[in-house]
All heavy atoms as a GROMACS GRO file, in nm:
protein
  408
    1MET      N    1  -0.415  -1.112  -3.394
    1MET     CA    2  -0.477  -1.144  -3.267
    1MET      C    3  -0.378  -1.137  -3.151
    1MET      O    4  -0.409  -1.083  -3.047
    1MET     CB    5  -0.537  -1.284  -3.270
    1MET     CG    6  -0.665  -1.293  -3.343
    1MET     SD    7  -0.790  -1.257  -3.222
    1MET     CE    8  -0.933  -1.301  -3.308
    2ALA      N    9  -0.259  -1.191  -3.170
    2ALA     CA   10  -0.160  -1.191  -3.062
    2ALA      C   11  -0.118  -1.049  -3.026
    2ALA      O   12  -0.089  -1.020  -2.911
    2ALA     CB   13  -0.039  -1.274  -3.102
    3GLN      N   14  -0.116  -0.960  -3.123
    3GLN     CA   15  -0.076  -0.822  -3.096
    3GLN      C   16  -0.179  -0.749  -3.011
    3GLN      O   17  -0.144  -0.669  -2.926
    3GLN     CB   18  -0.052  -0.747  -3.226
    3GLN     CG   19   0.073  -0.795  -3.299
    3GLN     CD   20   0.093  -0.720  -3.429
    3GLN    OE1   21   0.006  -0.644  -3.471
    3GLN    NE2   22   0.206  -0.745  -3.494
    4THR      N   23  -0.306  -0.776  -3.031
    4THR     CA   24  -0.408  -0.709  -2.951
    4THR      C   25  -0.404  -0.757  -2.807
    4THR      O   26  -0.431  -0.680  -2.716
    4THR     CB   27  -0.549  -0.732  -3.009
    4THR    OG1   28  -0.574  -0.872  -3.016
    4THR    CG2   29  -0.563  -0.669  -3.146
    5ALA      N   30  -0.368  -0.882  -2.784
    5ALA     CA   31  -0.358  -0.933  -2.647
    5ALA      C   32  -0.246  -0.863  -2.573
    5ALA      O   33  -0.256  -0.836  -2.454
    5ALA     CB   34  -0.336  -1.084  -2.649
    6LYS      N   35  -0.137  -0.831  -2.642
    6LYS     CA   36  -0.025  -0.763  -2.578
    6LYS      C   37  -0.060  -0.618  -2.544
    6LYS      O   38  -0.004  -0.561  -2.453
    6LYS     CB   39   0.098  -0.766  -2.668
    6LYS     CG   40   0.161  -0.902  -2.679
    6LYS     CD   41   0.284  -0.896  -2.768
    6LYS     CE   42   0.345  -1.033  -2.785
    6LYS     NZ   43   0.462  -1.028  -2.873
    7ALA      N   44  -0.150  -0.559  -2.618
    7ALA     CA   45  -0.185  -0.419  -2.598
    7ALA      C   46  -0.277  -0.398  -2.478
    7ALA      O   47  -0.294  -0.286  -2.433
    7ALA     CB   48  -0.251  -0.364  -2.724
    8ARG      N   49  -0.335  -0.503  -2.426
    8ARG     CA   50  -0.426  -0.490  -2.311
    8ARG      C   51  -0.349  -0.452  -2.186
    8ARG      O   52  -0.240  -0.502  -2.161
    8ARG     CB   53  -0.498  -0.622  -2.285
    8ARG     CG   54  -0.596  -0.658  -2.391
    8ARG     CD   55  -0.668  -0.784  -2.352
    8ARG     NE   56  -0.751  -0.830  -2.462
    8ARG     CZ   57  -0.803  -0.949  -2.468
    8ARG    NH1   58  -0.782  -1.037  -2.372
    8ARG    NH2   59  -0.877  -0.983  -2.571
    9PRO      N   60  -0.407  -0.365  -2.105
    9PRO     CA   61  -0.340  -0.331  -1.979
    9PRO      C   62  -0.343  -0.450  -1.884
    9PRO      O   63  -0.434  -0.533  -1.889
    9PRO     CB   64  -0.422  -0.215  -1.924
    9PRO     CG   65  -0.555  -0.229  -1.990
    9PRO     CD   66  -0.531  -0.293  -2.123
   10ARG      N   67  -0.244  -0.455  -1.798
   10ARG     CA   68  -0.239  -0.563  -1.700
   10ARG      C   69  -0.350  -0.544  -1.597
   10ARG      O   70  -0.373  -0.434  -1.550
   10ARG     CB   71  -0.106  -0.564  -1.630
   10ARG     CG   72   0.009  -0.603  -1.720
   10ARG     CD   73   0.138  -0.602  -1.643
   10ARG     NE   74   0.127  -0.688  -1.527
   10ARG     CZ   75   0.221  -0.773  -1.488
   10ARG    NH1   76   0.332  -0.781  -1.555
   10ARG    NH2   77   0.204  -0.848  -1.382
   11LEU      N   78  -0.416  -0.651  -1.562
   11LEU     CA   79  -0.522  -0.643  -1.461
   11LEU      C   80  -0.463  -0.644  -1.320
   11LEU      O   81  -0.522  -0.589  -1.228
   11LEU     CB   82  -0.620  -0.759  -1.478
   11LEU     CG   83  -0.698  -0.760  -1.608
   11LEU    CD1   84  -0.788  -0.882  -1.615
   11LEU    CD2   85  -0.782  -0.634  -1.621
   12THR      N   86  -0.349  -0.707  -1.304
   12THR     CA   87  -0.283  -0.711  -1.174
   12THR      C   88  -0.155  -0.630  -1.183
   12THR      O   89  -0.066  -0.663  -1.259
   12THR     CB   90  -0.248  -0.856  -1.136
   12THR    OG1   91  -0.367  -0.935  -1.141
   12THR    CG2   92  -0.188  -0.864  -0.997
   13PRO      N   93  -0.144  -0.523  -1.104
   13PRO     CA   94  -0.021  -0.443  -1.108
   13PRO      C   95   0.098  -0.520  -1.052
   13PRO      O   96   0.082  -0.614  -0.974
   13PRO     CB   97  -0.052  -0.323  -1.020
   13PRO     CG   98  -0.189  -0.339  -0.971
   13PRO     CD   99  -0.242  -0.470  -1.015
   14THR      N  100   0.215  -0.478  -1.089
   14THR     CA  101   0.337  -0.541  -1.038
   14THR      C  102   0.354  -0.506  -0.891
   14THR      O  103   0.297  -0.407  -0.844
   14THR     CB  104   0.459  -0.492  -1.117
   14THR    OG1  105   0.474  -0.351  -1.095
   14THR    CG2  106   0.447  -0.521  -1.265
   15PRO      N  107   0.431  -0.584  -0.818
   15PRO     CA  108   0.455  -0.550  -0.677
   15PRO      C  109   0.516  -0.410  -0.661
   15PRO      O  110   0.482  -0.339  -0.567
   15PRO     CB  111   0.553  -0.658  -0.631
   15PRO     CG  112   0.525  -0.774  -0.721
   15PRO     CD  113   0.488  -0.713  -0.853
   16LYS      N  114   0.601  -0.371  -0.752
   16LYS     CA  115   0.662  -0.238  -0.746
   16LYS      C  116   0.555  -0.130  -0.763
   16LYS      O  117   0.555  -0.029  -0.693
   16LYS     CB  118   0.769  -0.226  -0.854
   16LYS     CG  119   0.849  -0.099  -0.845
   16LYS     CD  120   0.961  -0.100  -0.949
   16LYS     CE  121   1.043   0.027  -0.941
   16LYS     NZ  122   1.151   0.028  -1.039
   17ALA      N  123   0.461  -0.152  -0.855
   17ALA     CA  124   0.354  -0.055  -0.878
   17ALA      C  125   0.260  -0.049  -0.757
   17ALA      O  126   0.214   0.058  -0.719
   17ALA     CB  127   0.275  -0.092  -1.003
   18LEU      N  128   0.234  -0.164  -0.696
   18LEU     CA  129   0.150  -0.166  -0.575
   18LEU      C  130   0.217  -0.091  -0.461
   18LEU      O  131   0.152  -0.016  -0.388
   18LEU     CB  132   0.122  -0.310  -0.533
   18LEU     CG  133   0.022  -0.386  -0.619
   18LEU    CD1  134   0.019  -0.533  -0.578
   18LEU    CD2  135  -0.115  -0.325  -0.609
   19GLU      N  136   0.347  -0.110  -0.445
   19GLU     CA  137   0.421  -0.042  -0.338
   19GLU      C  138   0.418   0.109  -0.360
   19GLU      O  139   0.399   0.186  -0.267
   19GLU     CB  140   0.566  -0.093  -0.336
   19GLU     CG  141   0.646  -0.043  -0.219
   19GLU     CD  142   0.600  -0.102  -0.088
   19GLU    OE1  143   0.550  -0.215  -0.085
   19GLU    OE2  144   0.614  -0.033   0.014
   20LYS      N  145   0.435   0.152  -0.485
   20LYS     CA  146   0.432   0.294  -0.518
   20LYS      C  147   0.293   0.352  -0.490
   20LYS      O  148   0.279   0.460  -0.433
   20LYS     CB  149   0.470   0.319  -0.663
   20LYS     CG  150   0.474   0.466  -0.700
   20LYS     CD  151   0.505   0.485  -0.846
   20LYS     CE  152   0.513   0.629  -0.886
   20LYS     NZ  153   0.403   0.713  -0.843
   21ALA      N  154   0.189   0.279  -0.528
   21ALA     CA  155   0.053   0.326  -0.505
   21ALA      C  156   0.024   0.338  -0.356
   21ALA      O  157  -0.040   0.433  -0.310
   21ALA     CB  158  -0.047   0.231  -0.571
   22LEU      N  159   0.072   0.243  -0.277
   22LEU     CA  160   0.052   0.247  -0.133
   22LEU      C  161   0.125   0.366  -0.072
   22LEU      O  162   0.070   0.437   0.014
   22LEU     CB  163   0.102   0.116  -0.071
   22LEU     CG  164   0.084   0.102   0.079
   22LEU    CD1  165  -0.063   0.106   0.118
   22LEU    CD2  166   0.146  -0.028   0.127
   23LYS      N  167   0.246   0.390  -0.116
   23LYS     CA  168   0.324   0.503  -0.064
   23LYS      C  169   0.256   0.635  -0.102
   23LYS      O  170   0.243   0.726  -0.019
   23LYS     CB  171   0.465   0.499  -0.122
   23LYS     CG  172   0.557   0.605  -0.068
   23LYS     CD  173   0.698   0.590  -0.124
   23LYS     CE  174   0.788   0.698  -0.072
   23LYS     NZ  175   0.922   0.690  -0.130
   24ASP      N  176   0.210   0.646  -0.227
   24ASP     CA  177   0.141   0.768  -0.271
   24ASP      C  178   0.013   0.790  -0.192
   24ASP      O  179  -0.020   0.902  -0.154
   24ASP     CB  180   0.109   0.761  -0.421
   24ASP     CG  181   0.233   0.768  -0.509
   24ASP    OD1  182   0.342   0.804  -0.458
   24ASP    OD2  183   0.221   0.735  -0.629
   25SER      N  184  -0.060   0.683  -0.165
   25SER     CA  185  -0.184   0.692  -0.090
   25SER      C  186  -0.158   0.738   0.054
   25SER      O  187  -0.231   0.822   0.108
   25SER     CB  188  -0.254   0.557  -0.089
   25SER     OG  189  -0.370   0.561  -0.011
   26ALA      N  190  -0.051   0.686   0.113
   26ALA     CA  191  -0.016   0.727   0.249
   26ALA      C  192   0.023   0.875   0.253
   26ALA      O  193  -0.017   0.948   0.344
   26ALA     CB  194   0.098   0.641   0.301
   27GLN      N  195   0.098   0.920   0.154
   27GLN     CA  196   0.136   1.061   0.149
   27GLN      C  197   0.014   1.150   0.134
   27GLN      O  198   0.003   1.254   0.198
   27GLN     CB  199   0.234   1.085   0.034
   27GLN     CG  200   0.373   1.030   0.060
   27GLN     CD  201   0.465   1.045  -0.058
   27GLN    OE1  202   0.422   1.077  -0.169
   27GLN    NE2  203   0.594   1.022  -0.037
   28GLN      N  204  -0.080   1.109   0.050
   28GLN     CA  205  -0.202   1.186   0.030
   28GLN      C  206  -0.284   1.190   0.160
   28GLN      O  207  -0.338   1.296   0.197
   28GLN     CB  208  -0.286   1.127  -0.082
   28GLN     CG  209  -0.410   1.209  -0.112
   28GLN     CD  210  -0.493   1.150  -0.224
   28GLN    OE1  211  -0.473   1.037  -0.265
   28GLN    NE2  212  -0.586   1.227  -0.275
   29ALA      N  213  -0.290   1.079   0.230
   29ALA     CA  214  -0.363   1.075   0.357
   29ALA      C  215  -0.301   1.170   0.459
   29ALA      O  216  -0.372   1.242   0.529
   29ALA     CB  217  -0.365   0.932   0.411
   30HIS      N  218  -0.169   1.173   0.463
   30HIS     CA  219  -0.102   1.264   0.557
   30HIS      C  220  -0.125   1.410   0.519
   30HIS      O  221  -0.146   1.494   0.607
   30HIS     CB  222   0.048   1.233   0.563
   30HIS     CG  223   0.079   1.112   0.646
   30HIS    ND1  224   0.081   1.115   0.783
   30HIS    CD2  225   0.107   0.984   0.610
   30HIS    CE1  226   0.109   0.994   0.828
   30HIS    NE2  227   0.125   0.913   0.725
   31ARG      N  228  -0.122   1.441   0.390
   31ARG     CA  229  -0.148   1.579   0.347
   31ARG      C  230  -0.289   1.622   0.383
   31ARG      O  231  -0.312   1.733   0.433
   31ARG     CB  232  -0.125   1.594   0.196
   31ARG     CG  233   0.022   1.598   0.157
   31ARG     CD  234   0.041   1.644   0.014
   31ARG     NE  235  -0.032   1.564  -0.083
   31ARG     CZ  236   0.018   1.460  -0.149
   31ARG    NH1  237   0.143   1.422  -0.129
   31ARG    NH2  238  -0.054   1.393  -0.236
   32LEU      N  239  -0.387   1.535   0.359
   32LEU     CA  240  -0.526   1.567   0.394
   32LEU      C  241  -0.543   1.582   0.545
   32LEU      O  242  -0.612   1.672   0.592
   32LEU     CB  243  -0.620   1.459   0.341
   32LEU     CG  244  -0.649   1.464   0.192
   32LEU    CD1  245  -0.721   1.337   0.148
   32LEU    CD2  246  -0.731   1.586   0.157
   33ALA      N  247  -0.480   1.492   0.621
   33ALA     CA  248  -0.491   1.500   0.766
   33ALA      C  249  -0.430   1.630   0.816
   33ALA      O  250  -0.486   1.695   0.905
   33ALA     CB  251  -0.421   1.380   0.830
   34ASP      N  252  -0.316   1.669   0.762
   34ASP     CA  253  -0.253   1.795   0.802
   34ASP      C  254  -0.344   1.913   0.770
   34ASP      O  255  -0.356   2.007   0.848
   34ASP     CB  256  -0.118   1.814   0.732
   34ASP     CG  257  -0.010   1.721   0.788
   34ASP    OD1  258  -0.030   1.667   0.898
   34ASP    OD2  259   0.093   1.705   0.719
   35ALA      N  260  -0.409   1.909   0.655
   35ALA     CA  261  -0.496   2.018   0.613
   35ALA      C  262  -0.615   2.034   0.706
   35ALA      O  263  -0.663   2.146   0.727
   35ALA     CB  264  -0.544   1.995   0.471
   36PHE      N  265  -0.663   1.924   0.764
   36PHE     CA  266  -0.780   1.930   0.851
   36PHE      C  267  -0.745   1.917   0.998
   36PHE      O  268  -0.832   1.901   1.083
   36PHE     CB  269  -0.880   1.821   0.811
   36PHE     CG  270  -0.948   1.849   0.680
   36PHE    CD1  271  -0.902   1.791   0.562
   36PHE    CD2  272  -1.056   1.935   0.674
   36PHE    CE1  273  -0.963   1.818   0.442
   36PHE    CE2  274  -1.118   1.963   0.554
   36PHE     CZ  275  -1.072   1.904   0.437
   37GLY      N  276  -0.615   1.923   1.030
   37GLY     CA  277  -0.573   1.918   1.170
   37GLY      C  278  -0.597   1.784   1.237
   37GLY      O  279  -0.622   1.777   1.357
   38ARG      N  280  -0.591   1.679   1.161
   38ARG     CA  281  -0.611   1.544   1.215
   38ARG      C  282  -0.482   1.465   1.207
   38ARG      O  283  -0.385   1.510   1.148
   38ARG     CB  284  -0.719   1.469   1.135
   38ARG     CG  285  -0.854   1.532   1.137
   38ARG     CD  286  -0.914   1.522   1.273
   38ARG     NE  287  -1.057   1.541   1.267
   38ARG     CZ  288  -1.140   1.485   1.350
   38ARG    NH1  289  -1.098   1.407   1.443
   38ARG    NH2  290  -1.268   1.510   1.340
   39SER      N  291  -0.481   1.347   1.264
   39SER     CA  292  -0.366   1.259   1.251
   39SER      C  293  -0.409   1.132   1.179
   39SER      O  294  -0.525   1.093   1.184
   39SER     CB  295  -0.309   1.225   1.389
   39SER     OG  296  -0.403   1.150   1.462
   40VAL      N  297  -0.313   1.071   1.114
   40VAL     CA  298  -0.338   0.947   1.042
   40VAL      C  299  -0.292   0.832   1.131
   40VAL      O  300  -0.178   0.832   1.175
   40VAL     CB  301  -0.262   0.943   0.908
   40VAL    CG1  302  -0.282   0.811   0.837
   40VAL    CG2  303  -0.305   1.058   0.819
   41PRO      N  304  -0.380   0.738   1.161
   41PRO     CA  305  -0.337   0.626   1.245
   41PRO      C  306  -0.230   0.545   1.172
   41PRO      O  307  -0.241   0.517   1.053
   41PRO     CB  308  -0.463   0.544   1.267
   41PRO     CG  309  -0.561   0.592   1.168
   41PRO     CD  310  -0.518   0.727   1.122
   42ALA      N  311  -0.127   0.509   1.242
   42ALA     CA  312  -0.018   0.431   1.183
   42ALA      C  313  -0.038   0.284   1.213
   42ALA      O  314  -0.101   0.247   1.313
   42ALA     CB  315   0.115   0.477   1.239
   43GLU      N  316   0.014   0.201   1.127
   43GLU     CA  317   0.007   0.057   1.150
   43GLU      C  318   0.101   0.023   1.264
   43GLU      O  319   0.216   0.064   1.265
   43GLU     CB  320   0.047  -0.019   1.024
   43GLU     CG  321   0.038  -0.169   1.041
   43GLU     CD  322   0.077  -0.243   0.916
   43GLU    OE1  323   0.089  -0.182   0.810
   43GLU    OE2  324   0.096  -0.365   0.927
   44ARG      N  325   0.050  -0.052   1.358
   44ARG     CA  326   0.133  -0.092   1.473
   44ARG      C  327   0.213  -0.215   1.433
   44ARG      O  328   0.161  -0.306   1.369
   44ARG     CB  329   0.045  -0.122   1.593
   44ARG     CG  330  -0.026   0.001   1.642
   44ARG     CD  331  -0.104  -0.029   1.768
   44ARG     NE  332  -0.174   0.089   1.812
   44ARG     CZ  333  -0.305   0.107   1.801
   44ARG    NH1  334  -0.380   0.012   1.752
   44ARG    NH2  335  -0.361   0.219   1.842
   45PRO      N  336   0.337  -0.221   1.475
   45PRO     CA  337   0.416  -0.341   1.445
   45PRO      C  338   0.357  -0.462   1.515
   45PRO      O  339   0.309  -0.452   1.627
   45PRO     CB  340   0.556  -0.310   1.497
   45PRO     CG  341   0.542  -0.191   1.585
   45PRO     CD  342   0.413  -0.123   1.549
   46ARG      N  343   0.358  -0.572   1.446
   46ARG     CA  344   0.302  -0.694   1.504
   46ARG      C  345   0.400  -0.753   1.605
   46ARG      O  346   0.520  -0.754   1.584
   46ARG     CB  347   0.275  -0.796   1.395
   46ARG     CG  348   0.167  -0.752   1.301
   46ARG     CD  349   0.139  -0.857   1.199
   46ARG     NE  350   0.038  -0.808   1.107
   46ARG     CZ  351  -0.047  -0.886   1.045
   46ARG    NH1  352  -0.043  -1.015   1.063
   46ARG    NH2  353  -0.136  -0.834   0.964
   47THR      N  354   0.344  -0.801   1.713
   47THR     CA  355   0.427  -0.866   1.813
   47THR      C  356   0.403  -1.015   1.804
   47THR      O  357   0.293  -1.061   1.772
   47THR     CB  358   0.394  -0.817   1.955
   47THR    OG1  359   0.255  -0.842   1.979
   47THR    CG2  360   0.423  -0.668   1.970
   48SER      N  361   0.505  -1.090   1.834
   48SER     CA  362   0.494  -1.234   1.829
   48SER      C  363   0.404  -1.281   1.942
   48SER      O  364   0.421  -1.243   2.056
   48SER     CB  365   0.632  -1.297   1.841
   48SER     OG  366   0.620  -1.436   1.846
   49ARG      N  367   0.309  -1.365   1.912
   49ARG     CA  368   0.219  -1.417   2.013
   49ARG      C  369   0.249  -1.564   2.047
   49ARG      O  370   0.170  -1.632   2.108
   49ARG     CB  371   0.074  -1.403   1.966
   49ARG     CG  372   0.034  -1.258   1.948
   49ARG     CD  373  -0.114  -1.248   1.925
   49ARG     NE  374  -0.152  -1.111   1.890
   49ARG     CZ  375  -0.188  -1.019   1.977
   49ARG    NH1  376  -0.194  -1.048   2.103
   49ARG    NH2  377  -0.222  -0.898   1.936
   50LEU      N  378   0.366  -1.609   2.004
   50LEU     CA  379   0.404  -1.746   2.034
   50LEU      C  380   0.447  -1.755   2.180
   50LEU      O  381   0.514  -1.666   2.232
   50LEU     CB  382   0.520  -1.791   1.944
   50LEU     CG  383   0.489  -1.795   1.794
   50LEU    CD1  384   0.616  -1.828   1.717
   50LEU    CD2  385   0.382  -1.900   1.766
   51PRO      N  386   0.412  -1.863   2.249
   51PRO     CA  387   0.454  -1.876   2.388
   51PRO      C  388   0.606  -1.894   2.395
   51PRO      O  389   0.666  -1.956   2.309
   51PRO     CB  390   0.381  -2.002   2.437
   51PRO     CG  391   0.340  -2.074   2.315
   51PRO     CD  392   0.330  -1.973   2.204
   52ALA      N  393   0.664  -1.835   2.497
   52ALA     CA  394   0.809  -1.845   2.515
   52ALA      C  395   0.847  -1.988   2.552
   52ALA      O  396   0.782  -2.053   2.633
   52ALA     CB  397   0.855  -1.748   2.623
   53SER      N  398   0.955  -2.034   2.490
   53SER     CA  399   1.004  -2.170   2.521
   53SER      C  400   1.081  -2.167   2.652
   53SER      O  401   1.155  -2.074   2.680
   53SER     CB  402   1.096  -2.221   2.409
   53SER     OG  403   1.027  -2.220   2.288
   54ALA      N  404   1.065  -2.273   2.730
   54ALA     CA  405   1.135  -2.280   2.859
   54ALA      C  406   1.272  -2.342   2.842
   54ALA      O  407   1.307  -2.406   2.755
   54ALA     CB  408   1.055  -2.357   2.960
   0.00000   0.00000   0.00000
């Protein structure tokens, strides 16, 4: 029984696997956009919305 539990695939990928999948997905989006003459919207860096201290 314990051996069959180890053989099951992980339901949650590792952070490294998620990062790789995200990078691969972004590359594929850019290739498709290039093929159709479009651009891929980029994530804008977040700006701090905290009020400035005096």
